N, C-alpha and C positions, 0 to 999 in steps of 0.2 A: 393792505394800500399801495398803489406804486407812488409814494413820496417823495422819496430821496432825491429825486431831479429836478423836484419843484422850485420853483422861484421862494426864496423867504420874503416875508413883508419887512417891510423899515417899522412900521407902526406898531412894536411891540415895546413895550416899556418896564423892564425889568426892576422889581423892587425887592427880587428873594432877600439880599442881605440886609433888608431894612427890618429894624425891630420899632414897632410904636411903644409909647410910654406917656404916661400922664403922673406926672412927679415920681418916674419911675418907672413903672411897666404896669401894665393893665394887670388886675387883680387876678390871680388863679381862681379864686371861687367864682366871680362874677364869670370867666371864658366857661369853667363846668356848668356854672347854670343857663347859659347860653347856648352850651351843645346839647343839653337835655331838652331848651325849649326847641332847638330847630330840627331835634331828632323827634319829637313829639307834632311837629308841623305847624311849630307858630309862624306866623307872620316875618317877614326879612325886618321890618319897623320895630317888633317888639324884643328880636335878639339884638338889634342895632341900639337899644334903650337901656338892655340889660348889660350889653358890654360899655356904653358909654357914662353909666354912670353922673357922677358929678360933671358940672362945666370946665373944669380944669382943663387947660392946654395941652393939648395932644403934642407929642414931639416924635421926631422919627431919628434915630440912633442906627448906625453899620453893627450887626450882629456878629458879625465876625466867623458867621457859618461858610462854609464852602461846600457849593452844591457838588452833589455825586454825576456822573460820568453820566447813567442813568436818567439823570432829572436834566443834565444837559441837552441829552439826546432827546429828551420830552418837550423842552422848549424852543430846541431847532425844527421837532415835528409841529408844535404850534404855529411855528414860524410859516411853514409851509403852507398850512392850512388855512390860516391868516390870509395869506397871499392869493390862493387858491378861491375865498370869497371875494377876494378885493377884484381878481379879474371876472369872475362870473357876475357878480351885481354892477360891477361897471358896464359892461354889455347889455345886461337884461333890464337892470330897470330904466334907465331909457327906453329900450324896444316897447317897453311895457304901458311908454307913455307917459312916465312917472319924471320928475326930477332927475338930474344928473347924479351921480354917485359920490358921497364923500365917506371914507373909509373909517372906520371907530380906530380908536387904539386901544390896544389890548396889555392889560398891565398882569403882569406875573408876579405874585405874593408868596408869602409864605407866614401862615397862623390867622394875622389879623392885618386889615388894610382898612386906610384912612379915603375916601372919596367923597366926590359931591352928594352922595346919598347919607352920609354919616361914617360911622365905623362899622365894617362886617368882620365876621371872624370867618375863617376858612369853611366852619362846620354849616354855613346856609349854603355852599355849593358856589360855583360859578355865579355870576350875575352882571347883568349890564344896567349902567346907571345913564338915564336920558339927560341929566343937567348936565356933564361933563363928556358926553358920548362916547364914554369907554367901558368896553368887556373887562370883568376882573376875574383872575382864574388861579388858585392853588393848585400847582401840577400833583399834590399828593389826592386828588380828587378823583385822577386817574386810576390810581390804586383803590379807593374805594368803591370805585364802578364796576372792578373786578371782584372785588373781595365782598363786600357788603350787598352789592347789587345783583350780582350773577352777569355784568353784562361788559367781559372781556372784548378785548380786540381794538386796534387802532382805527378801525371807520366807527367802532363806538365812541373812541374820544373825538372825533374830528365833527359825529353828529354834536357832540355838547357844545363845541367851539361856535357850529354853524346857528345852533341853535339862540345861542347869545347874537349873534351878527344878526339872526332874524328880526330880534327887538332893536336892533340900530337902522334895521329897513323901515320897520314900524315908526320908529321916530322920527325917520326921516318924509316918512309920508304924514304925519300928523294922528296918529292913529293911536300912540301911546299918550298924546295928549289928551285927546277926546274920549278915552277912556279913563284917564284919571279925572277928568272933570265928570263926567257923569258917574263915575264910583263914589265920589264925594258929596252924590247929593241923592243915594239910593241906600236902601237897608242893607245891611250885609249880606244877605242870600240873596239879592239879585247883585250886590257889586262881585259877589263871587262868581256868578255866572260869566260875566263881564271878564274877568281876570281870565276864565277857563279860555275863554273864547280867545283871547289875547297869545296865552298862552301856544293855544293850538295851533295859531295859525304860525307862531314863530316855529313851531314845529314842521308846519308844511313848507315855510318856506325854506329851511332848512334842508326837506326833501327839493326844494327847486333848485338849489347849491349844486346838490348832488349830482340830480339829472345831467347838469351841464358842464358839470368840472367832468363827469364822468365820458358823456358825449365827446366833448371839446378833446381832453387830454387823458380819456382812458385811465382813469385815476382808479376804478374799483376793479377787485380780484373777487376770484370767486370766495362765496361766505360772508362777504365785506357788508353786502345790502342786508343780510340776515344779522349782522353784528349791530346794525343800527337799528333796525326792527326790536331785537331785544333789548337793547340801550332804551329805547323810548317807553318800551313796556315794562322797564325795570324800575322806571320813576313814576308813574302811574300815582297819584294819589290814592286809586283805592290800596293798593299794593302797598305801596308805604305806610297808608293808617292802619290795615290790618298787619303788617309786621309791628309799627309800635305799639297800638291800642289792642289789637285783637278784633277789633271790629269796624265798620266801613260807615261814616257819615257822608253821604255824598252832596248836601247843602252845605258842606264844609270845605270842598274841593274847589282849589284855586288853579291848579295845573291841569286837569283833565284825569278820566280813567285810562288807565293801561290800553285799554281797546282804541278808546277816543284817540290817545297820544298815535299807536300805530296806526291808525285808518289814516290820520294826517298827513303823517311822515311819508307814508306809502304814497299818498294822494299827490304831494310834491313830486316826488321822485318818480313817479308813474310821466306826469306829461312836462314839467318840468314848467310851469304856466303860473306867474303870480295870480291870475284872476281864478284859480280854481281854491284859491286860499283864504277864500269868503266865509271865515268861519262865523261872521257878524249875521250874515243873511238867516232869511227864513228857514228854518228845519234847523239849523244846526246849532251845535256843533255835533 
């Protein structure tokens, strides 16, 4: 990716030097259990409850940890990608006949973070929290994307950020709230299908960003598109379930299969149209 000359976003909140405590610190046993649960595909709400434990007040204290030069470069990269999403969505969203774009904050953290969605361990991966309109990212996930998921490259990392920003676009459009209300009234299997449609739409919206960022600023280099598609495939529910359990349970999917994620990301990246991202329509996903 040609990112070094890009604009750095001012909407990044750096909490990498902050440790969470509850009368000291989050128990190591709770963290281990939460990580195992996350690897087995447990919902984020379950992982949060394992970490939260009792109702004691959570405190934030400086950890004294000094980020490495490579980590600071990754943080700089995230600022550029976030800045690019701001530039693209500020133009694209109103042009699509929707409301004006209000960018999210992106919070960098280490190990665990407290948000309006509760406490999340880094093991749950990057996430977007609708109540506080923030994207949360532990930069160590980029290394996981390479080593654990086999999806290296800077554009694979940019896809991750753009996907979470896609959830923010959904929040602005009222889609997140509607899905949440509908899921609360549905059986688990039907609720999971709504979750899959939501995640696939965020993939498509990430592709919309990539289309416009490349058209307007020549962001992509040869091989970048393939990096993004590889990342989309690597985190499909079927791929993750097979790796963790040795079998695939389609009715438990919450993010979509590898093929679905690739298809919707490619669809957004091919045309750059928000209207092409209707994963809730007839015949989708």
